[in-house]
N, C-alpha and C positions, 0 to 999 in steps of 0.2 A: 723550384728545385729542378735541377737538371736531369737528364735521363741517367747520367752516371751516378749522381747522387742518389736518385731513387732507387737504383739497383744496390748501391752500398748500403742504404737504409734498411732495405730487405735482408741483406747478408749480415749486417752488423748484428752481434748476439745481445744488444743492449738496448733498453729504451729509458733508463734512468742512470745518470751518473751521479755519485755521491762522493763529494770531495771534502777532505778535511781542509782547514785553514792553515794555521800556523805551521811552516815547516813543509807544507805541500803546495799551496797555492799562494801563501803569503811568505815572504822570504823569511827563514830563520835567523834573525839578526842577533840572536842571544838576549833578546828582552825578556823572555818568560822565565829562563832561570836566574836571571839577575833580579826579577821581580820577586821570585821565590826567596832568594838569598836575603834580600832587603827585609821582606815582610817578616820573616823568620828572626832576623837580627834585631828587629825593632822590638821583638818580644823575648830577647835573650836566648833564642834558640839558633840552631844551624842545622845544615843538611850536608852530606858529602856529595861530590859531583856524580857518584854512581847512583846514589838515591834519586837525584833530581833526574837523571837520564831514565831511570825505571819507571817514573811516573809521568813521563811525557806521553801525551795522549789521552790521558785520564781526564776525568772531569776535574776541575782545578779545586772545587770544595772538598770533594772526596779525597784527592790528593793530600790537601792540606790537613784535613782530619786525621789521615793515615800517619803523616809526619808528627804531627802534634801528640797523637796517642802514644807513638813509639818513643817519645821523649818525657811526657808527662803523665802517662797513663790515663785512667778513666775519671780521675777527679776533676770536676768542673770541665770536662772535655769539650762540650758543646760551646761553652763562654770563651775558652781558649781558642777554639778553632774559628769561630765567628770573628774574633778580634784580629787573628792572624790573616783570616781571608780578606777582611775589611782592608787592612793593610796592604795586601797582595793587589787587590784590585786599585786602590790608589797608586801604588807603584806602576802597574800596567798602564793606567790612564795617563799618568805623567810621561811615561816613556813612549808610549804610542803618539801622544800629541807633539811630541818633540822630534818626531820623524822616524820612530821605530817600526813603522808599519809600511812594507813596500811589496808590491805584486812580485810573484815569481815570472821571470821573463818567459813568455810563451803561454802563461795560463789563460789569458783571455782568447788567444787564438785557438787553444785547445777547447774552450767552451764554445766558441763560434762553430768550430769544425763539427763539434757533437751536435750542436743546436741545428745546424744546416742539414742534418741527417735524422731530424726528428727525435732526438734524445733530449730529455729534461735534464736540468742542472740543479743539484742541491749543494748547499754548503753547510757542512756540519762542525761542531767545534766543542771542546770542552770548556770554553769560556761560557760566562753567564750572558745573558740577552744583552745588557747594556755594554759590556765589553766587545762582544761581537759586532753591535751596531757601530762602536767607535772605530774598530779596525775597518770594517766595510766603507764607512765614510772616508777614513783616511786614505784609502787606495781608490776611491771613486766607484765602489761596487755597491752603493746603498740603493741603486735604482736600475732595475732591468738586467742585471747581470745573471741572478739565480732565480729559478723558478720555486725554490723552497729554500728556507733558511731554518736550520734546527741548531739547538745549543743544549748544553748540560741542563739548563732550567726545565727543558721540555720533557724530560723523562725521569723514571724513577730510579735508573741506575746508569752510569756512563760506561764507556768502554771498559773491558772488552765486551760488556754486554751488547746486543745488538739492536737495542731500542731506538737509538738515534737513526738508524739506518730505515728501521720500520716506520718511525714517524715521517721520514723523508718520502716513503712510499705512499702513506697515508695522505700527505699533502699534495702529491703529484698524481694520485689515484692510480699509482702502479700495483698491480696485483700479483706478478709473477716475480718472485725473488731471483729466479734463475735469470732474469733479464736485467738484473742491477749490477753496475758497475761501482766498485768501492775502491777509492784511491787515497791512500795515507802514507805518511812517513815514519810511523812508529809501529812497534811491535803490537801495541794495543788496537791500533787502527787496523791491522791486518787481521787480528784475532777477532775484531767485531764483525769484520766482513765475513770471516768464515763462519762465525756462530750465527750469522744472520742467513747464511746459504747462498751468499751472492754468487751470481753466475761467474763474474770476472773479479778478481781481487789482485790490484796492482799496487806494489810498493815502491816508492821512489826514495833513492838512497842520499839525496842531496839535502835532507832535512836533518831531524833530531838523532836518527838511528842510521848508522852506516850500512852499506851493502852486505858485509859479513853478517852482521846481526839480523838483518831482515832475511836473508837467504835461509835462515834456519826455519822460516815460517812455511809450512807446506802448502802447496797450491797457489803461492803468490808469483805473479809475473813481475820481474824486476825491471825497472828502467831508472835512467840517472835523474830525470825530472819530468814535470808534466808536459813539457814542450815535445818529449818523445811519444806520448800517449797516441796520437793519430796513427803514428807508423805502426806501434804495436797492435792496434784495434783494426788496422787493415789488414796485418798478417792473420789475425784472428778470424777476420771476416772471410778472407780467402780460404782458410783452413776449413770454414763452415759451408763452403759451396759445395 
C-alpha cells in the first residue's frame, strides 16, 4: 500500500462493502423477470410488470410465495409455491447457462479499488445458494473476488430486513455497522441498508429501479453504476477529513 493509499484508507469511512448482485454488479439483462414469467406461466399463473418490478431485490422464494398467495390464496400455498419456485430455478439456470450472466463494466475495478484500501468485499443476493454459485461461476467470480458470499438461504428473512448485511458482517468480523457500505439497485436493497444502519447507502440506477424511484429513498447516495463508486467514496472521504 502506498502512502497515498494509506491516507485514503484512514479517511475512507468504511471497512466492509456489501454489494447486491443482479442489477448492481451483474448486468440486468432481463433474465430474472423472464424467469418469473415463465415459471408462473408453467403453472397457469401470471404477474403484471409492476408486480415484478416491486419484488426486485426480495428473496426469490419469498417473492414467489407472495405472488402465488395473491392468486391462489392459502390453500396448498406451500406446495404451489414450492412448485413455482422449482420452475423458476430451472428457468434461471437455463438462461444463465446460455449467456444471461455478465459482469457490470467497472465492477471488478471497484472491488480492486476498495480492497487496495483495506475494505472487505461481500456479495449478497436474493437468489438461493446454488443459483448464486452458478452466476458467480458464469462471470468468473467464484474464486478470490469476494471475502464473503451471502444469499437468501442464509437468513430467516430477506430484504428489506437487514439480516443479509448482518450476516456479511459476521463472516468478515466487522463489528461497526457505521463502517459498512451497502450498494444496490432496488428500493428493497436500499431499505435493507437503512434498516441495518449502514454508514453509507448507495443506490445505482442502472439496474432494476430507475433514478426517480431510488431518489425517493432517504439517505441514499445515487450513482449511475458501480464504476462511479470510487469517485463517490473519494468525495465522502474528503468531506470526512
